[in-house]
N, C-alpha and C positions, 0 to 999 in steps of 0.2 A: 460739468467737466471744466469749463473755462475758468470758473471761480475757484476750483479745487476745494469746494465746500460740500458738506453733506446736504442734499436737497431736503427741504422741509425739516430741518434739524429740530429735534425735540418733540416731534409729532409722531404718533403711531401710524402704521400702515393704513388702517381703516379710517383714521381721521383724515389722512391725506387723500384717500380715495373719495371720501365724502365731500371734502372741500373741492376737489378737482371736478368730480362728476356732478354733484348737486349745486354747488355754488360757483362753478366755472372759475375757480381760483387758479392762478398759475404762479410759478416762482417769479420773484422780482428780477427783472433784467436791469442791472445797474445802468444808470444814465451814461456812464463812461465806457460801457461795453462797445467794442467795435461794431459798427452798423451791420456789417454782413453777418456776423454771428447773431446779433439781436433779431434780424429779419428771418434768418433760418429757424431760430427757436420759435418765434411767433407763428411761422408757417406750420411747424411740426406740432404746435400746441392747439391748432384749430379744433374747436369742439366737433365740427362735422368732419369725419374721417375722409370724406370725398374731397374736401378742400385741402387736405394735407398733401405734401409732396410724396411721391413714391420713393422707394429706396434708391432706385436708379437716378431719380432727379436729385436726391440728397447727395449722392456720390458726385454727380455732375457739378452741383453747387460747391461742394468742398474742393473739387479739382480746380474750379475757377478761382476759389479763394486761395488755393496754394500758389497760384500764379500772380496773385496781387502782391506787388513789391512793398506796398505800404502796410500791409496787414501785420507782419511780424513786429514792427515798431508800435503799432496800435495796441497789439496784445501785450507787449512788454510794458508799455505805459499803463495799460489797464491793470496789470498784475502788480505794478509798483504802487499804484494808488489803492491798494487793498483796503486800507482803513476807511477811505471815503465810501466805497460801495458796500463794505461790510455793514456800515450803519444803515444803509438803505434796506439791506436784506434782513437785518435784525428788526427794523421797524415793521416790515411786512410780517415777520414771524410773530412779533408781539401782537399785531392786529389780528392775525389768524387765531392765536391762542385766546385772545379776548372774545372773539366770535365763538369759539368752542365753549368757553366758560358760560357765555350768555345762553347759548343753546342748551347747555347742560342744566342751567338754572331754569330755563323755560320748560324743559322736559320734566324736571322735578315738580314744578308748579302744576303742570298738566296732570301728572300722576296723583298729586294731592287732591286736585279738583275732581278728578275721576273717582277717587276713593270716597270723597264727600258725597258725590252724586249717587254712588252705589249705596251708601249708608242711607241717604234720604229716600231712595227708591225702596229700599228694604223696609224702612219705617212706614212709608205710605202703604206698601203691600200688607204689612202687619196690621195697620189700622183698618184697611179695607176688609180684612178677613175677620176683624173683631166685631162680633154682633153687639149692637147697642142694647142697653137695658131699656125697659119701658119708660123708666123715669128720665132717661136722656132725651127722648123724643121731643119733649116740650122745649128743652134748651136748644136742640138742633133746629127745630122749626123757627124759634125766635131768631137765631143767627141768620137763617136764610131769608126771613122776612125783612130784617133790618138791612141786609146787603142788597 
């Protein structure tokens, strides 16, 4: 809300959920963000719900912020320096997209490996079900003796 930007821009809902829940990723809080807002966001983004402020506590914090005479100037300064913090946010989004691509690539690799293993299992099963001819026994015996 403070940046007036779409959160996790360019990512789908399930991608965002995976990043937040599984990888504990959070939005970038720009370094020039007013401290009171940054602190409130960090508290609300705690992984452990018991450590997050209650709605009543959030209202109390926001009330206290509304009485801070320096906060409006800090917010205006923050919004005027949009180009500065937009780069920070875009860098984070790029990193998250790379993470997603890497994960996608690893998932594809695992699927291919799994497919090769299934084919190998099937081949071994077929070989174990194939009876040997009497003429093969000598060759098989030689292989076992040599190893």
